[in-house]
C-alpha positions in Angstrom: 0.0 0.0 -0.1 1.1 3.5 -1.0 1.6 6.5 1.3 -1.7 7.7 0.3 -3.5 4.5 1.2 -4.6 5.5 4.6 -5.0 9.2 4.9 -7.6 11.4 3.2 -7.1 14.2 0.7 -6.2 17.6 2.1 -9.2 19.5 3.4 -11.5 16.5 3.9 -11.5 13.8 7.1 -13.4 10.9 8.2 -16.5 11.6 10.4 -17.2 8.8 13.0 -20.2 7.9 15.0 -21.1 10.9 17.0 -20.5 13.5 14.6 -22.5 11.6 12.0 -25.8 11.4 14.5 -25.2 15.1 15.7 -25.3 15.6 11.8 -28.2 13.9 11.4 -30.1 15.5 14.3 -29.2 18.8 12.6 -30.5 18.0 9.3 -33.7 16.6 10.5 -34.5 19.7 12.8 -33.6 22.4 9.6 -35.6 20.1 7.1 -38.6 20.1 9.5 -38.3 23.7 10.1 -37.9 24.7 6.6 -40.7 22.3 5.5 -43.0 23.8 7.9 -42.3 27.2 6.5 -43.2 26.1 3.1 -39.8 25.6 1.4 -39.6 22.4 -0.9 -36.1 20.4 -1.3 -34.0 20.2 -4.7 -30.9 18.6 -5.4 -28.4 19.4 -8.2 -25.4 17.4 -9.4 -22.1 17.2 -7.6 -20.5 17.6 -11.2 -21.4 20.6 -13.1 -20.1 21.9 -16.4 -17.5 24.4 -15.8 -19.5 27.1 -18.1 -22.1 27.4 -14.6 -19.0 29.1 -13.0 -17.4 31.0 -15.9 -20.7 32.8 -16.3 -20.8 33.7 -12.8 -16.9 34.3 -12.6 -17.9 38.0 -11.2 -19.1 36.0 -7.8 -16.9 32.8 -7.4 -13.0 32.7 -7.5 -12.1 30.2 -10.3 -8.8 29.1 -8.8 -10.6 27.3 -5.4 -12.6 25.1 -8.0 -11.5 21.3 -8.3 -11.8 20.7 -12.2 -12.0 17.5 -14.3 -12.2 16.7 -17.8 -15.0 14.4 -19.2 -14.9 11.8 -22.1 -15.6 14.5 -24.9 -13.0 17.0 -23.3 -15.5 19.1 -21.7 -14.3 20.7 -18.4 -16.6 19.8 -15.2 -16.2 20.7 -11.6 -16.6 19.5 -8.5 -19.8 21.8 -7.2 -18.1 24.5 -5.0 -21.3 26.3 -4.2 -25.2 25.7 -3.9 -26.6 28.9 -4.9 -25.1 29.2 -8.4 -26.5 25.7 -9.7 -29.7 26.5 -8.2 -29.6 29.9 -10.3 -28.9 27.5 -13.2 -31.9 25.3 -12.5 -34.4 28.3 -12.0 -33.1 29.6 -15.0 -33.6 26.0 -17.1 -36.4 23.8 -15.5 -38.2 26.1 -13.4 -38.2 28.9 -15.7 -41.9 29.0 -16.0 -42.7 28.4 -12.4 -45.0 30.7 -10.6 -43.1 33.2 -8.3 -42.3 33.0 -5.3 -40.1 30.0 -5.2 -39.2 28.6 -1.6 -36.2 26.2 -2.2 -33.8 24.3 0.3 -31.3 22.0 0.0 -28.9 19.9 2.0 -25.5 19.3 -0.1 -22.0 19.2 -0.2 -19.7 21.5 -2.0 -16.0 21.4 -2.8 -13.3 24.0 -2.6 -9.6 23.8 -2.7 -7.9 24.0 0.7 -4.4 24.0 1.5 -3.7 21.1 4.0 -1.9 23.6 6.3 -5.0 26.0 6.4 -6.8 24.2 8.6 -10.1 25.1 6.1 -12.2 22.0 5.2 -12.2 21.4 1.4 -15.2 19.3 1.9 -18.1 21.4 3.4 -21.9 20.0 3.9 -24.0 22.6 3.7 -28.0 23.1 4.3 -29.7 26.1 3.3 -32.8 28.2 1.6 -33.5 30.3 -1.4 -36.4 32.7 -1.7 -36.6 33.6 -5.5 -39.0 36.1 -7.1 -39.9 38.4 -4.3 -38.1 41.7 -2.8 -40.5 43.3 -0.2 -38.8 44.2 3.1 -41.0 41.6 4.6 -39.1 38.8 2.6 -35.9 39.6 4.0 -37.5 39.9 7.8 -38.6 36.4 6.8 -35.2 34.9 5.6 -33.5 36.4 8.7 -36.0 35.3 11.4 -35.7 31.9 9.8 -32.3 31.9 10.2 -32.6 32.9 13.7 -35.0 30.1 14.0 -32.6 27.5 12.4 -29.9 28.3 15.1 -32.2 28.1 17.8 -33.4 25.0 16.7 -30.1 23.2 16.9 -28.2 25.1 19.2 -30.5 26.7 21.8 -31.0 30.6 22.6 -27.0 31.3 22.7 -26.7 32.6 19.0 -26.0 36.1 17.3 -27.2 37.6 14.1 -24.5 40.4 12.4 -26.4 42.5 10.1 -25.0 44.8 7.4 -26.2 46.3 4.1 -23.7 46.4 1.5 -25.3 49.5 -0.1 -23.5 51.8 2.4 -20.1 50.2 1.3 -20.9 50.3 -2.2 -21.7 54.2 -2.1 -18.3 54.9 -0.4 -16.3 53.1 -2.8 -18.4 54.7 -5.6 -17.9 58.2 -4.2 -14.0 57.6 -4.9 -14.4 57.1 -8.5 -11.3 54.4 -8.1 -10.6 51.8 -10.7 -12.6 48.5 -9.8 -9.3 46.6 -8.7 -8.8 49.2 -5.8 -12.1 48.9 -4.8 -12.1 45.2 -4.7 -8.6 45.8 -2.7 -10.2 48.1 0.1 -13.0 45.4 0.4 -10.8 42.5 1.4 -8.9 44.7 3.8 -12.2 46.2 5.5 -13.5 42.2 5.6 -10.4 41.3 7.2 -10.3 44.5 9.5 -6.7 45.6 8.6 -6.6 48.6 9.8 -2.8 49.5 9.0 -3.0 48.6 5.2 -6.4 50.1 4.8 -5.0 53.3 6.2 -2.1 53.3 4.0 -4.3 52.4 0.5 -6.9 55.3 1.5 -4.0 57.7 2.0 -4.2 58.4 -1.8 -7.8 59.7 -1.3 -6.9 62.4 1.0 -9.8 65.1 1.1 -12.6 62.4 -0.4 -15.6 62.5 2.1 -15.8 58.7 2.0 -11.9 58.5 3.3 -12.7 58.6 6.9 -15.7 56.2 6.9 -13.8 53.8 5.0 -11.1 54.0 7.6 -13.7 53.6 10.2 -15.5 51.1 8.7 -14.2 47.8 10.2 -14.9 49.5 13.6 -18.3 50.3 12.5 -20.3 47.3 14.6 -22.3 46.9 17.8 -26.1 48.3 18.4 -28.2 50.5 16.1 -26.5 53.5 17.1 -23.7 52.6 15.0 -25.9 53.7 12.0 -26.0 57.2 13.5 -22.3 57.0 13.9 -21.8 55.9 10.2 -24.6 58.7 8.7 -22.2 61.5 10.6 -19.4 60.3 9.0 -20.7 59.7 5.4 -23.8 60.7 3.9 -25.6 60.8 0.2 -28.8 59.6 -1.3 -27.4 55.7 -1.5 -25.9 55.5 1.4 -28.8 57.0 3.5 -31.2 54.8 1.6 -29.1 51.6 2.6 -28.7 52.8 6.4 -32.5 53.5 6.6 -33.5 50.3 5.2 -31.1 48.5 7.6 -32.4 50.4 10.4 -35.7 49.4 9.5 -35.0 45.4 9.3 -33.0 45.8 12.6 -36.2 47.4 14.3 -38.5 44.9 13.0 -36.7 41.8 14.1 -36.4 43.5 17.2 -39.9 43.9 17.4 -40.4 40.3 16.8 -38.4 39.3 20.0 -34.9 39.0 18.3 -33.3 42.3 19.8 -30.8 40.4 22.1 -29.7 38.4 19.3 -28.9 41.2 16.8 -25.8 43.4 16.3 -24.8 45.5 13.6 -21.3 45.1 11.7 -20.8 47.5 8.5 -17.6 46.0 7.9 -19.4 42.8 6.7 -18.4 43.6 2.8 -17.6 39.9 1.7 -18.6 39.2 -1.8 -19.7 42.8 -2.6 -20.1 41.9 -6.1 -22.7 39.1 -5.5 -25.0 40.8 -2.4 -27.0 43.7 -3.4 -28.8 44.3 -0.2 -28.7 43.2 3.1 -26.0 40.6 4.4 -25.8 38.7 7.4 -23.9 36.2 9.4 -24.9 33.6 12.4 -22.9 32.6 15.0 -23.2 30.5 18.1 -21.2 29.5 21.4 -18.2 27.5 20.7 -17.5 28.8 16.8 -15.3 31.6 16.3 -16.3 31.9 12.7 -19.6 31.9 11.2 -21.8 29.0 11.0 -24.7 30.7 9.1 -24.2 33.2 6.3 -26.6 35.1 3.8 -28.3 38.0 2.2 -29.7 39.4 -0.7 -28.7 38.6 -4.3 -30.5 40.5 -6.8 -29.1 40.1 -10.2 -27.5 36.3 -10.0 -30.6 34.5 -11.7 -30.1 37.2 -14.7 -27.0 35.1 -15.8 -29.2 32.0 -16.3 -32.3 33.8 -17.9 -35.0 36.0 -16.2 -33.7 38.5 -13.8 -35.5 37.5 -10.5 -34.8 39.0 -7.1 -33.7 36.5 -4.6 -32.6 36.2 -1.0 -31.5 33.3 1.2 -28.7 31.8 3.6 -27.0 28.8 4.1 -25.7 26.8 7.3 -22.2 25.3 7.4 -23.5 21.7 9.1 -19.5 21.0 9.3 -19.0 23.6 11.9 -22.1 23.4 13.7 -21.2 19.5 14.7 -17.3 20.4 15.5 -18.0 23.7 17.3 -21.5 24.5 18.5 -23.5 23.4 21.4 -25.8 21.3 20.7 -29.2 21.9 22.0 -30.3 19.2 24.2 -32.3 16.4 22.8 -33.8 13.4 24.4 -32.0 10.6 23.4 -34.0 7.1 22.8 -33.5 4.4 25.2 -31.5 1.4 24.0 -32.1 -2.3 24.1 -30.0 -5.4 23.1 -31.0 -8.6 22.0 -28.7 -11.7 22.7 -28.5 -14.5 20.4 -26.5 -17.6 19.7 -26.6 -20.1 16.9 -29.6 -21.7 18.4 -31.6 -18.4 18.6 -35.1 -18.7 16.6 -34.2 -16.4 14.2 -38.1 -15.2 13.5 -38.2 -14.7 17.0 -35.1 -12.5 17.1 -36.5 -10.1 14.6 -40.2 -10.0 16.1 -38.5 -8.7 19.4 -36.4 -6.2 17.4 -39.4 -5.0 15.6 -41.6 -4.8 18.9 -38.9 -2.7 20.5 -38.5 -0.2 17.8 -42.2 0.1 17.9 -42.2 1.0 21.9 -39.3 3.7 20.9 -36.2 1.8 21.4 -33.3 1.5 19.7 -32.4 -2.0 19.5 -29.5 -4.2 18.2 -28.6 -8.2 17.7 -25.4 -9.0 20.1 -24.2 -12.3 19.1 -22.8 -14.2 21.9 -21.0 -17.9 22.4 -24.2 -19.0 24.7 -27.4 -16.7 25.2 -28.2 -18.6 28.2 -25.0 -18.1 30.0 -24.4 -14.6 28.8 -23.8 -11.7 31.5 -24.8 -8.1 31.7 -23.7 -5.9 28.6 -23.2 -2.4 29.7 -24.4 0.6 27.8 -28.1 -0.6 27.5 -31.3 0.3 29.1 -32.8 -3.2 28.5 -31.3 -6.6 27.8 -33.1 -9.7 26.2 -31.8 -13.0 25.5 -33.5 -15.5 22.7 -32.6 -18.8 23.5 -34.4 -21.5 21.1 -38.0 -20.2 20.6 -37.9 -18.4 23.7 -37.1 -14.7 24.8 -36.5 -13.6 28.3 -35.2 -10.1 29.7 -32.0 -10.6 31.5 -31.6 -6.6 32.3 
């Protein structure tokens, strides 16, 4: 066996019993919640044509995609994102479907990850897409559902960070800078790199937006941050974004979510992708977001009709690895001891009976079911001796 025979590729790992059970519980809880709110499940292929992501290259970095060649020579990719293929699906098989569309998915994505970075290259995501409606209540519904999702799997210890990309875009637009400079600013703001940001913005001395951009990474906290942002920079576009964000914040607060909300105007990831509200979700134990989403009007236009859209995705891997689990009632367990003389029909009748009573039940072969002693870890233990069953614990 060669040196790679017993290891997994960079960015991937094996997942054992408890983590798989935890993941399964999360999937069931989220699936039940999404269905209860009218969302219906779809799935897209793991393999997509490269053209799907080439069309959306402004939204997704091509260097992070795993590429393959099919038997005809066409370039395929391992799905690196769930939303873009769903936009393709909407532009093809669902193009005549009546709006709005409520879609959810439970899929894996694959992105190149350096083995030394600690970043996963195989990510399990579960998320929702709300297509064809752009009223403020639609944004509220998606963020309220995001909050419910975190509560359903982790309990009450979670936080949502809110932003509106319109404020950042208004600042950058006022600089009249080349697109590549705007992208550098976005990256430095997103990573809160104050020294490099100050240095880059020196060339815009005297521009009204310069001071606001320098402070943007620090503009986070309560809704009062919006007043500070308005004092730093104000024009029609920026005021519109801040007013809308304030309205969404206040509405969510009126729904009982005030203690779970934070404003972060430095939340500017993928500025070309998102067009309005952006949000991230955090829970105790996870230092990075376990949920992210926002409004992305314009993406479906790449695949046909332009339809407004909003949604979010939950990183199931981070939830399983980092987040505390909401206490679940664990089913009682039972064991059925058997040997080569046990009546097979009787064994399976007992298994079915125990399952129907709510027990997880398993067969345990032993040398002698008559003499078998106590097996730890089970709430009840039965032995099937010939055609006779008896409870031994």
